[in-house]
Biopython code that builds the backbone (N, CA, C, O; Angstrom):
import numpy as np
from Bio.PDB.StructureBuilder import StructureBuilder

atoms = [
    (1, "ASP", "N", (89.803, 111.421, 95.265)),
    (1, "ASP", "CA", (91.172, 111.114, 94.099)),
    (1, "ASP", "C", (90.935, 111.944, 92.533)),
    (1, "ASP", "O", (91.663, 112.624, 91.810)),
    (2, "PHE", "N", (89.282, 111.399, 92.462)),
    (2, "PHE", "CA", (89.050, 112.994, 90.391)),
    (2, "PHE", "C", (90.196, 114.115, 90.882)),
    (2, "PHE", "O", (91.325, 114.367, 90.459)),
    (3, "VAL", "N", (89.504, 114.591, 91.811)),
    (3, "VAL", "CA", (89.833, 116.481, 91.968)),
    (3, "VAL", "C", (91.381, 116.578, 92.192)),
    (3, "VAL", "O", (92.071, 117.575, 91.976)),
    (4, "MET", "N", (91.741, 115.538, 92.596)),
    (4, "MET", "CA", (93.406, 115.368, 92.852)),
    (4, "MET", "C", (94.193, 115.338, 91.145)),
    (4, "MET", "O", (95.187, 115.895, 90.677)),
    (5, "GLY", "N", (93.446, 114.653, 90.741)),
    (5, "GLY", "CA", (94.419, 114.301, 89.572)),
    (5, "GLY", "C", (93.611, 115.172, 88.284)),
    (5, "GLY", "O", (93.931, 115.170, 87.096)),
    (6, "LEU", "N", (92.491, 115.889, 88.921)),
    (6, "LEU", "CA", (92.738, 116.658, 88.130)),
    (6, "LEU", "C", (92.811, 118.315, 88.452)),
    (6, "LEU", "O", (92.307, 119.271, 87.862)),
    (7, "SER", "N", (93.176, 118.278, 88.964)),
    (7, "SER", "CA", (93.672, 119.491, 89.704)),
    (7, "SER", "C", (95.332, 119.437, 89.418)),
    (7, "SER", "O", (95.834, 120.530, 89.680)),
    (8, "ILE", "N", (96.098, 118.661, 89.050)),
    (8, "ILE", "CA", (97.255, 117.749, 88.908)),
    (8, "ILE", "C", (97.854, 118.004, 86.932)),
    (8, "ILE", "O", (98.783, 118.576, 86.361)),
    (9, "LEU", "N", (97.048, 117.454, 86.665)),
    (9, "LEU", "CA", (96.710, 117.562, 85.707)),
    (9, "LEU", "C", (96.695, 119.028, 84.746)),
    (9, "LEU", "O", (97.337, 119.063, 83.696)),
    (10, "LEU", "N", (95.833, 120.309, 85.262)),
    (10, "LEU", "CA", (95.577, 121.354, 84.931)),
    (10, "LEU", "C", (96.680, 122.164, 85.101)),
    (10, "LEU", "O", (97.183, 122.756, 84.146)),
    (11, "ARG", "N", (97.360, 122.298, 86.909)),
    (11, "ARG", "CA", (97.621, 122.920, 87.096)),
    (11, "ARG", "C", (99.271, 122.584, 87.851)),
    (11, "ARG", "O", (100.097, 123.319, 88.392)),
    (12, "GLY", "N", (99.220, 121.021, 87.544)),
    (12, "GLY", "CA", (101.538, 120.743, 88.168)),
    (12, "GLY", "C", (101.933, 120.687, 87.139)),
    (12, "GLY", "O", (101.567, 120.666, 85.963)),
    (13, "THR", "N", (103.033, 120.655, 87.926)),
    (13, "THR", "CA", (103.898, 120.408, 87.258)),
    (13, "THR", "C", (104.368, 119.737, 86.565)),
    (13, "THR", "O", (104.019, 118.699, 87.127)),
    (14, "LEU", "N", (105.223, 119.228, 85.282)),
    (14, "LEU", "CA", (105.137, 118.368, 84.143)),
    (14, "LEU", "C", (105.341, 116.751, 84.861)),
    (14, "LEU", "O", (104.633, 115.755, 84.708)),
    (15, "ARG", "N", (106.589, 116.934, 85.687)),
    (15, "ARG", "CA", (106.822, 116.429, 86.997)),
    (15, "ARG", "C", (106.167, 115.601, 87.603)),
    (15, "ARG", "O", (106.546, 114.444, 87.791)),
    (16, "GLU", "N", (104.677, 116.262, 88.146)),
    (16, "GLU", "CA", (103.624, 115.547, 89.195)),
    (16, "GLU", "C", (102.918, 115.770, 88.070)),
    (16, "GLU", "O", (101.775, 115.750, 88.526)),
    (17, "LYS", "N", (102.784, 116.014, 86.650)),
    (17, "LYS", "CA", (101.474, 115.304, 85.714)),
    (17, "LYS", "C", (102.060, 113.839, 85.421)),
    (17, "LYS", "O", (101.321, 112.935, 85.030)),
    (18, "LEU", "N", (103.634, 113.638, 85.666)),
    (18, "LEU", "CA", (104.069, 112.470, 85.471)),
    (18, "LEU", "C", (104.261, 111.088, 86.646)),
    (18, "LEU", "O", (104.338, 109.860, 86.599)),
    (19, "GLU", "N", (104.271, 111.697, 87.217)),
    (19, "GLU", "CA", (104.050, 110.802, 88.561)),
    (19, "GLU", "C", (102.891, 110.856, 88.432)),
    (19, "GLU", "O", (103.775, 110.615, 87.610)),
    (20, "TRP", "N", (101.395, 110.935, 88.309)),
    (20, "TRP", "CA", (99.545, 110.979, 88.462)),
    (20, "TRP", "C", (99.964, 109.960, 87.500)),
    (20, "TRP", "O", (100.023, 108.766, 87.794)),
    (21, "THR", "N", (100.361, 110.606, 85.931)),
    (21, "THR", "CA", (100.386, 108.907, 85.129)),
    (21, "THR", "C", (100.734, 107.811, 85.260)),
    (21, "THR", "O", (100.204, 106.795, 84.810)),
    (22, "PHE", "N", (102.048, 107.957, 86.155)),
    (22, "PHE", "CA", (103.058, 106.615, 86.480)),
    (22, "PHE", "C", (101.462, 105.670, 87.549)),
    (22, "PHE", "O", (100.890, 104.590, 87.397)),
    (23, "HIS", "N", (101.319, 106.716, 88.460)),
    (23, "HIS", "CA", (100.596, 105.919, 89.372)),
    (23, "HIS", "C", (99.193, 104.910, 89.037)),
    (23, "HIS", "O", (98.570, 103.948, 89.486)),
    (24, "LEU", "N", (99.210, 106.058, 87.722)),
    (24, "LEU", "CA", (97.672, 105.115, 87.264)),
    (24, "LEU", "C", (98.101, 103.662, 86.974)),
    (24, "LEU", "O", (97.354, 102.725, 87.257)),
    (25, "TYR", "N", (99.267, 103.491, 86.428)),
    (25, "TYR", "CA", (99.174, 102.299, 85.922)),
    (25, "TYR", "C", (100.195, 101.180, 86.904)),
    (25, "TYR", "O", (100.326, 100.059, 86.413)),
    (26, "ASP", "N", (100.863, 101.428, 88.165)),
    (26, "ASP", "CA", (100.912, 100.914, 89.441)),
    (26, "ASP", "C", (100.264, 100.634, 89.411)),
    (26, "ASP", "O", (100.074, 101.129, 88.301)),
    (27, "ILE", "N", (99.000, 99.921, 89.674)),
    (27, "ILE", "CA", (98.129, 99.143, 90.137)),
    (27, "ILE", "C", (97.816, 98.558, 91.541)),
    (27, "ILE", "O", (96.816, 98.577, 92.257)),
    (28, "ASN", "N", (99.256, 97.947, 91.672)),
    (28, "ASN", "CA", (99.391, 97.486, 92.877)),
    (28, "ASN", "C", (99.814, 98.906, 93.608)),
    (28, "ASN", "O", (98.898, 99.459, 94.219)),
    (29, "ARG", "N", (100.771, 99.388, 93.611)),
    (29, "ARG", "CA", (100.815, 101.293, 94.049)),
    (29, "ARG", "C", (102.501, 99.855, 95.008)),
    (29, "ARG", "O", (102.639, 99.834, 96.231)),
    (30, "ASP", "N", (103.278, 99.088, 94.192)),
    (30, "ASP", "CA", (104.344, 98.736, 94.919)),
    (30, "ASP", "C", (106.023, 99.167, 94.115)),
    (30, "ASP", "O", (107.048, 98.501, 94.263)),
    (31, "GLY", "N", (105.878, 100.590, 93.183)),
    (31, "GLY", "CA", (106.918, 101.551, 92.925)),
    (31, "GLY", "C", (106.257, 101.293, 91.164)),
    (31, "GLY", "O", (105.629, 102.035, 90.409)),
    (32, "TYR", "N", (106.769, 99.880, 91.032)),
    (32, "TYR", "CA", (106.600, 99.526, 89.553)),
    (32, "TYR", "C", (105.582, 99.650, 88.713)),
    (32, "TYR", "O", (104.411, 99.951, 88.943)),
    (33, "ILE", "N", (106.429, 99.245, 87.158)),
    (33, "ILE", "CA", (104.983, 98.244, 87.059)),
    (33, "ILE", "C", (105.097, 96.951, 85.632)),
    (33, "ILE", "O", (105.723, 96.958, 84.572)),
    (34, "ASN", "N", (104.521, 96.334, 86.028)),
    (34, "ASN", "CA", (105.151, 95.557, 85.601)),
    (34, "ASN", "C", (104.555, 95.004, 84.508)),
    (34, "ASN", "O", (103.471, 95.547, 84.292)),
    (35, "ARG", "N", (104.970, 93.687, 83.319)),
    (35, "ARG", "CA", (104.513, 92.967, 82.493)),
    (35, "ARG", "C", (102.852, 93.309, 82.873)),
    (35, "ARG", "O", (102.231, 93.997, 82.062)),
    (36, "GLU", "N", (102.395, 92.989, 83.682)),
    (36, "GLU", "CA", (101.367, 91.660, 83.678)),
    (36, "GLU", "C", (100.146, 93.398, 84.010)),
    (36, "GLU", "O", (99.079, 93.780, 83.529)),
    (37, "GLU", "N", (101.149, 93.976, 85.095)),
    (37, "GLU", "CA", (99.571, 95.361, 85.085)),
    (37, "GLU", "C", (99.844, 96.226, 83.960)),
    (37, "GLU", "O", (99.002, 97.111, 83.807)),
    (38, "MET", "N", (100.885, 96.203, 83.058)),
    (38, "MET", "CA", (100.325, 96.664, 82.071)),
    (38, "MET", "C", (99.362, 96.159, 81.139)),
    (38, "MET", "O", (98.389, 96.804, 80.750)),
    (39, "THR", "N", (99.777, 94.484, 80.632)),
    (39, "THR", "CA", (98.694, 93.857, 80.156)),
    (39, "THR", "C", (97.626, 94.606, 80.372)),
    (39, "THR", "O", (97.248, 95.505, 79.621)),
    (40, "GLU", "N", (96.759, 94.051, 82.066)),
    (40, "GLU", "CA", (95.725, 94.071, 82.093)),
    (40, "GLU", "C", (95.113, 96.091, 82.231)),
    (40, "GLU", "O", (94.011, 96.530, 82.558)),
    (41, "ILE", "N", (96.042, 96.637, 81.934)),
    (41, "ILE", "CA", (95.737, 98.232, 81.572)),
    (41, "ILE", "C", (95.349, 98.606, 80.097)),
    (41, "ILE", "O", (94.726, 99.640, 79.856)),
    (42, "VAL", "N", (95.800, 97.593, 78.974)),
    (42, "VAL", "CA", (95.845, 97.967, 77.374)),
    (42, "VAL", "C", (95.300, 96.938, 77.211)),
    (42, "VAL", "O", (95.357, 97.013, 75.984)),
    (43, "ARG", "N", (94.419, 95.291, 77.508)),
    (43, "ARG", "CA", (93.170, 94.888, 77.329)),
    (43, "ARG", "C", (92.038, 95.867, 77.819)),
    (43, "ARG", "O", (91.175, 96.266, 77.037)),
    (44, "ALA", "N", (92.072, 96.208, 79.028)),
    (44, "ALA", "CA", (90.914, 97.116, 79.131)),
    (44, "ALA", "C", (90.594, 97.568, 78.529)),
    (44, "ALA", "O", (89.427, 97.583, 78.138)),
    (45, "ILE", "N", (91.791, 98.363, 78.035)),
    (45, "ILE", "CA", (91.182, 99.424, 76.642)),
    (45, "ILE", "C", (90.613, 99.146, 75.755)),
    (45, "ILE", "O", (89.777, 99.634, 74.994)),
    (46, "TYR", "N", (91.164, 98.242, 75.904)),
    (46, "TYR", "CA", (91.173, 97.485, 74.148)),
    (46, "TYR", "C", (89.652, 97.293, 73.742)),
    (46, "TYR", "O", (89.060, 97.445, 72.673)),
    (47, "ASP", "N", (89.063, 96.720, 75.597)),
    (47, "ASP", "CA", (87.913, 96.036, 75.651)),
    (47, "ASP", "C", (86.664, 97.498, 75.668)),
    (47, "ASP", "O", (85.537, 97.512, 75.175)),
    (48, "MET", "N", (87.486, 98.753, 76.522)),
    (48, "MET", "CA", (86.100, 99.639, 76.439)),
    (48, "MET", "C", (86.291, 100.367, 74.631)),
    (48, "MET", "O", (85.382, 101.120, 74.279)),
    (49, "MET", "N", (87.256, 100.144, 73.782)),
    (49, "MET", "CA", (86.850, 99.995, 72.341)),
    (49, "MET", "C", (85.928, 99.605, 71.536)),
    (49, "MET", "O", (85.195, 100.127, 70.696)),
    (50, "GLY", "N", (86.208, 98.038, 72.188)),
    (50, "GLY", "CA", (85.259, 97.028, 71.140)),
    (50, "GLY", "C", (85.037, 96.833, 70.298)),
    (50, "GLY", "O", (84.797, 97.782, 69.552)),
    (51, "LYS", "N", (84.965, 95.758, 69.891)),
    (51, "LYS", "CA", (84.827, 94.430, 68.952)),
    (51, "LYS", "C", (84.612, 95.547, 67.168)),
    (51, "LYS", "O", (85.163, 95.342, 66.086)),
    (52, "TYR", "N", (84.082, 96.133, 67.376)),
    (52, "TYR", "CA", (83.777, 97.120, 66.104)),
    (52, "TYR", "C", (84.955, 98.023, 65.622)),
    (52, "TYR", "O", (84.629, 99.001, 64.949)),
    (53, "THR", "N", (86.098, 97.856, 65.841)),
    (53, "THR", "CA", (87.262, 99.591, 65.741)),
    (53, "THR", "C", (87.599, 98.928, 64.447)),
    (53, "THR", "O", (87.613, 97.722, 64.201)),
    (54, "TYR", "N", (87.850, 99.878, 63.710)),
    (54, "TYR", "CA", (88.657, 100.282, 62.762)),
    (54, "TYR", "C", (89.513, 100.548, 61.977)),
    (54, "TYR", "O", (89.778, 101.613, 61.419)),
    (55, "PRO", "N", (90.121, 99.241, 61.901)),
    (55, "PRO", "CA", (90.290, 97.914, 61.239)),
    (55, "PRO", "C", (90.550, 97.381, 62.344)),
    (55, "PRO", "O", (91.426, 97.486, 63.203)),
    (56, "ALA", "N", (89.269, 96.550, 62.108)),
    (56, "ALA", "CA", (89.727, 95.482, 63.211)),
    (56, "ALA", "C", (90.624, 94.898, 63.680)),
    (56, "ALA", "O", (91.551, 94.504, 62.972)),
    (57, "LEU", "N", (90.591, 94.739, 64.697)),
    (57, "LEU", "CA", (92.429, 94.583, 65.471)),
    (57, "LEU", "C", (92.263, 93.083, 65.746)),
    (57, "LEU", "O", (91.127, 92.626, 65.877)),
    (58, "LYS", "N", (93.297, 92.332, 65.837)),
    (58, "LYS", "CA", (94.008, 91.719, 66.025)),
    (58, "LYS", "C", (94.064, 91.010, 67.238)),
    (58, "LYS", "O", (93.400, 91.506, 68.148)),
    (59, "GLY", "N", (94.571, 90.167, 67.444)),
    (59, "GLY", "CA", (94.632, 89.371, 68.852)),
    (59, "GLY", "C", (95.383, 89.479, 69.693)),
    (59, "GLY", "O", (95.190, 89.691, 70.891)),
    (60, "ASP", "N", (97.289, 89.190, 68.528)),
    (60, "ASP", "CA", (97.944, 90.199, 69.811)),
    (60, "ASP", "C", (98.484, 91.454, 69.034)),
    (60, "ASP", "O", (99.570, 91.590, 68.472)),
    (61, "VAL", "N", (97.270, 92.474, 69.170)),
    (61, "VAL", "CA", (97.558, 94.175, 69.198)),
    (61, "VAL", "C", (98.001, 94.239, 70.576)),
    (61, "VAL", "O", (99.166, 94.529, 70.849)),
    (62, "PRO", "N", (96.886, 93.910, 71.702)),
    (62, "PRO", "CA", (97.827, 94.278, 72.982)),
    (62, "PRO", "C", (98.451, 93.425, 73.091)),
    (62, "PRO", "O", (97.846, 92.486, 72.572)),
    (63, "GLN", "N", (99.188, 93.170, 73.396)),
    (63, "GLN", "CA", (100.777, 92.164, 73.667)),
    (63, "GLN", "C", (101.595, 93.290, 72.731)),
    (63, "GLN", "O", (102.639, 93.817, 73.116)),
    (64, "GLN", "N", (101.143, 93.494, 71.812)),
    (64, "GLN", "CA", (102.878, 94.273, 70.927)),
    (64, "GLN", "C", (102.717, 95.756, 71.464)),
    (64, "GLN", "O", (103.695, 96.485, 71.300)),
    (65, "HIS", "N", (101.030, 96.558, 72.400)),
    (65, "HIS", "CA", (101.719, 97.431, 72.419)),
    (65, "HIS", "C", (102.371, 97.184, 73.930)),
    (65, "HIS", "O", (103.406, 97.820, 74.128)),
    (66, "VAL", "N", (101.858, 96.265, 75.125)),
    (66, "VAL", "CA", (102.691, 96.400, 76.174)),
    (66, "VAL", "C", (104.127, 96.148, 75.701)),
    (66, "VAL", "O", (104.894, 96.941, 76.248)),
    (67, "ASP", "N", (104.883, 95.106, 74.667)),
    (67, "ASP", "CA", (106.352, 95.234, 74.428)),
    (67, "ASP", "C", (106.867, 95.746, 73.976)),
    (67, "ASP", "O", (108.088, 95.604, 73.902)),
    (68, "ALA", "N", (106.033, 96.852, 73.283)),
    (68, "ALA", "CA", (106.817, 98.406, 72.945)),
    (68, "ALA", "C", (107.024, 98.799, 74.085)),
    (68, "ALA", "O", (108.149, 99.059, 74.512)),
    (69, "PHE", "N", (105.544, 98.936, 74.997)),
    (69, "PHE", "CA", (106.138, 100.343, 76.007)),
    (69, "PHE", "C", (107.318, 99.773, 77.207)),
    (69, "PHE", "O", (108.025, 100.412, 77.987)),
    (70, "PHE", "N", (107.179, 98.343, 76.976)),
    (70, "PHE", "CA", (109.050, 98.006, 77.533)),
    (70, "PHE", "C", (110.372, 98.342, 76.320)),
    (70, "PHE", "O", (111.544, 98.701, 76.437)),
    (71, "GLN", "N", (109.779, 98.125, 75.537)),
    (71, "GLN", "CA", (111.410, 98.195, 75.094)),
    (71, "GLN", "C", (111.634, 99.851, 74.932)),
    (71, "GLN", "O", (112.767, 100.263, 74.685)),
    (72, "LYS", "N", (110.532, 100.769, 75.076)),
    (72, "LYS", "CA", (110.726, 102.054, 75.608)),
    (72, "LYS", "C", (110.981, 102.465, 76.731)),
    (72, "LYS", "O", (112.102, 102.800, 77.116)),
    (73, "MET", "N", (109.844, 102.486, 77.452)),
    (73, "MET", "CA", (110.591, 102.481, 78.994)),
    (73, "MET", "C", (111.710, 101.362, 79.658)),
    (73, "MET", "O", (112.802, 101.640, 80.155)),
    (74, "ASP", "N", (111.253, 100.366, 79.548)),
    (74, "ASP", "CA", (112.453, 99.351, 80.840)),
    (74, "ASP", "C", (113.556, 99.938, 80.199)),
    (74, "ASP", "O", (113.643, 99.839, 78.975)),
    (75, "LYS", "N", (114.609, 100.673, 80.998)),
    (75, "LYS", "CA", (115.776, 100.764, 80.433)),
    (75, "LYS", "C", (116.657, 100.509, 80.826)),
    (75, "LYS", "O", (117.750, 101.040, 80.626)),
    (76, "ASN", "N", (116.343, 99.445, 81.620)),
    (76, "ASN", "CA", (117.271, 98.272, 82.300)),
    (76, "ASN", "C", (117.263, 96.767, 82.236)),
    (76, "ASN", "O", (118.053, 95.953, 82.713)),
    (77, "LYS", "N", (115.880, 96.565, 81.336)),
    (77, "LYS", "CA", (116.232, 94.921, 80.796)),
    (77, "LYS", "C", (115.439, 94.378, 81.947)),
    (77, "LYS", "O", (115.029, 93.217, 81.925)),
    (78, "ASP", "N", (115.202, 95.226, 83.001)),
    (78, "ASP", "CA", (114.971, 94.289, 84.697)),
    (78, "ASP", "C", (113.375, 93.480, 83.958)),
    (78, "ASP", "O", (113.257, 92.268, 84.137)),
    (79, "GLY", "N", (113.064, 93.688, 83.740)),
    (79, "GLY", "CA", (111.109, 93.359, 83.539)),
    (79, "GLY", "C", (110.417, 94.399, 84.127)),
    (79, "GLY", "O", (109.303, 94.492, 83.611)),
    (80, "VAL", "N", (110.644, 95.369, 85.148)),
    (80, "VAL", "CA", (110.095, 96.517, 85.528)),
    (80, "VAL", "C", (110.397, 97.606, 84.969)),
    (80, "VAL", "O", (111.458, 97.786, 84.372)),
    (81, "VAL", "N", (109.354, 98.583, 85.123)),
    (81, "VAL", "CA", (109.238, 99.600, 84.800)),
    (81, "VAL", "C", (109.286, 100.643, 86.025)),
    (81, "VAL", "O", (108.235, 100.622, 86.667)),
    (82, "THR", "N", (110.431, 101.724, 86.600)),
    (82, "THR", "CA", (110.168, 102.821, 87.859)),
    (82, "THR", "C", (110.047, 103.693, 87.437)),
    (82, "THR", "O", (110.487, 103.879, 86.303)),
    (83, "MET", "N", (109.187, 104.989, 88.340)),
    (83, "MET", "CA", (108.840, 105.940, 88.179)),
    (83, "MET", "C", (110.202, 106.281, 87.003)),
    (83, "MET", "O", (110.216, 106.277, 85.772)),
    (84, "GLU", "N", (110.987, 106.487, 87.755)),
    (84, "GLU", "CA", (112.095, 107.222, 87.148)),
    (84, "GLU", "C", (112.337, 107.259, 85.888)),
    (84, "GLU", "O", (112.637, 108.248, 85.218)),
    (85, "GLU", "N", (112.140, 105.593, 85.369)),
    (85, "GLU", "CA", (112.989, 105.279, 84.280)),
    (85, "GLU", "C", (111.317, 106.251, 83.036)),
    (85, "GLU", "O", (111.507, 106.871, 81.990)),
    (86, "PHE", "N", (109.955, 106.004, 83.710)),
    (86, "PHE", "CA", (109.183, 106.272, 82.926)),
    (86, "PHE", "C", (109.051, 107.945, 82.601)),
    (86, "PHE", "O", (108.570, 108.614, 81.686)),
    (87, "ILE", "N", (109.856, 108.269, 84.065)),
    (87, "ILE", "CA", (109.879, 109.851, 83.546)),
    (87, "ILE", "C", (110.484, 110.207, 83.195)),
    (87, "ILE", "O", (110.210, 111.403, 83.094)),
    (88, "ILE", "N", (111.980, 109.858, 82.562)),
    (88, "ILE", "CA", (112.736, 109.960, 82.209)),
    (88, "ILE", "C", (112.712, 109.553, 79.988)),
    (88, "ILE", "O", (113.394, 110.099, 79.121)),
    (89, "ALA", "N", (111.773, 108.574, 79.857)),
    (89, "ALA", "CA", (111.247, 108.114, 78.940)),
    (89, "ALA", "C", (110.415, 108.786, 78.300)),
    (89, "ALA", "O", (110.569, 108.736, 77.080)),
    (90, "CYS", "N", (109.116, 109.749, 78.880)),
    (90, "CYS", "CA", (108.555, 110.520, 78.720)),
    (90, "CYS", "C", (108.752, 111.597, 78.205)),
    (90, "CYS", "O", (108.273, 111.998, 77.145)),
    (91, "GLN", "N", (109.832, 112.421, 79.269)),
    (91, "GLN", "CA", (110.601, 113.524, 78.690)),
    (91, "GLN", "C", (111.033, 113.329, 76.853)),
    (91, "GLN", "O", (110.500, 113.856, 75.876)),
    (92, "GLU", "N", (112.078, 112.457, 76.929)),
    (92, "GLU", "CA", (112.276, 112.253, 75.585)),
    (92, "GLU", "C", (111.528, 111.780, 74.427)),
    (92, "GLU", "O", (111.950, 111.263, 73.392)),
    (93, "ASP", "N", (110.237, 112.075, 74.825)),
    (93, "ASP", "CA", (109.208, 111.253, 73.624)),
    (93, "ASP", "C", (107.795, 112.451, 73.608)),
    (93, "ASP", "O", (106.796, 112.709, 74.279)),
    (94, "GLU", "N", (108.757, 113.104, 71.920)),
    (94, "GLU", "CA", (108.363, 113.824, 71.611)),
    (94, "GLU", "C", (106.680, 114.468, 72.122)),
    (94, "GLU", "O", (106.213, 115.455, 72.690)),
    (95, "ASN", "N", (106.079, 112.829, 71.319)),
    (95, "ASN", "CA", (104.041, 112.812, 71.339)),
    (95, "ASN", "C", (104.397, 113.056, 72.803)),
    (95, "ASN", "O", (104.244, 114.263, 72.994)),
    (96, "MET", "N", (104.846, 112.389, 74.045)),
    (96, "MET", "CA", (104.228, 112.195, 74.505)),
    (96, "MET", "C", (104.254, 113.760, 75.498)),
    (96, "MET", "O", (103.621, 114.121, 76.490)),
    (97, "MET", "N", (105.338, 114.419, 74.633)),
    (97, "MET", "CA", (105.349, 115.739, 75.387)),
    (97, "MET", "C", (104.044, 116.658, 75.042)),
    (97, "MET", "O", (103.474, 117.345, 75.890)),
    (98, "ARG", "N", (103.633, 116.565, 73.596)),
    (98, "ARG", "CA", (102.920, 117.305, 73.459)),
    (98, "ARG", "C", (101.883, 116.714, 74.017)),
    (98, "ARG", "O", (101.286, 117.689, 74.474)),
    (99, "SER", "N", (100.848, 115.177, 74.477)),
    (99, "SER", "CA", (100.242, 114.972, 74.882)),
    (99, "SER", "C", (100.458, 115.761, 76.243)),
    (99, "SER", "O", (99.392, 116.127, 76.738)),
    (100, "MET", "N", (101.626, 116.115, 76.981)),
    (100, "MET", "CA", (101.084, 116.673, 78.671)),
    (100, "MET", "C", (101.192, 118.062, 78.394)),
    (100, "MET", "O", (101.656, 118.606, 79.396)),
    (101, "GLN", "N", (100.949, 118.976, 77.381)),
    (101, "GLN", "CA", (101.183, 120.147, 76.799)),
    (101, "GLN", "C", (100.040, 120.807, 77.030)),
    (101, "GLN", "O", (99.758, 121.905, 77.509)),
    (102, "LEU", "N", (98.958, 119.169, 76.230)),
    (102, "LEU", "CA", (97.477, 119.940, 75.610)),
    (102, "LEU", "C", (96.880, 120.370, 76.775)),
    (102, "LEU", "O", (96.088, 121.312, 76.751)),
    (103, "PHE", "N", (97.305, 119.512, 78.281)),
    (103, "PHE", "CA", (96.076, 120.045, 79.290)),
    (103, "PHE", "C", (96.497, 121.188, 79.758)),
    (103, "PHE", "O", (95.665, 121.649, 80.540)),
    (104, "GLU", "N", (97.790, 122.123, 79.579)),
    (104, "GLU", "CA", (97.967, 123.012, 79.749)),
    (104, "GLU", "C", (96.919, 124.450, 79.048)),
    (104, "GLU", "O", (96.434, 125.428, 79.616)),
    (105, "ASN", "N", (96.904, 124.275, 78.485)),
    (105, "ASN", "CA", (95.375, 124.658, 77.581)),
    (105, "ASN", "C", (94.578, 124.928, 77.488)),
    (105, "ASN", "O", (93.894, 125.833, 77.010)),
    (106, "VAL", "N", (94.529, 123.676, 78.234)),
    (106, "VAL", "CA", (92.679, 123.384, 78.742)),
    (106, "VAL", "C", (91.499, 124.858, 79.702)),
    (106, "VAL", "O", (90.427, 125.411, 79.453)),
    (107, "MET", "N", (92.300, 124.911, 80.553)),
    (107, "MET", "CA", (91.661, 125.968, 81.334)),
    (107, "MET", "C", (92.555, 127.444, 81.002)),
    (107, "MET", "O", (92.222, 128.501, 81.538)),
]
sb = StructureBuilder()
sb.init_structure("model")
sb.init_model(0)
sb.init_chain("A")
sb.init_seg("    ")
for serial, (resi, resn, name, xyz) in enumerate(atoms, 1):
    if name == "N":
        sb.init_residue(resn, " ", resi, " ")
    sb.init_atom(name, np.array(xyz, "f"), 0.0, 1.0, " ", f" {name:<3s}", serial, name[0])
structure = sb.get_structure()
């Protein structure tokens, strides 16, 4: 899985990279990203960052990130993000596109 992911990130098309990224968030592999999955991921990221971040993070920051994600990605407001919604929203986001382009210059 690691080698496949690395190959996609370095040599895959934009769509393949976005599909791979979507699958990282779709923990239960049901084809949707729901709030519980995203909350679990965001909390894990904050746990890895530790309590020594500067400035100190407030308790509601992870939930704010989840809310912002769904505001941007859940186009039809049904409470889940499909792969197509995810890909379209990412393609419309300049920061996301710049992030994906970083991998093109790695090798």
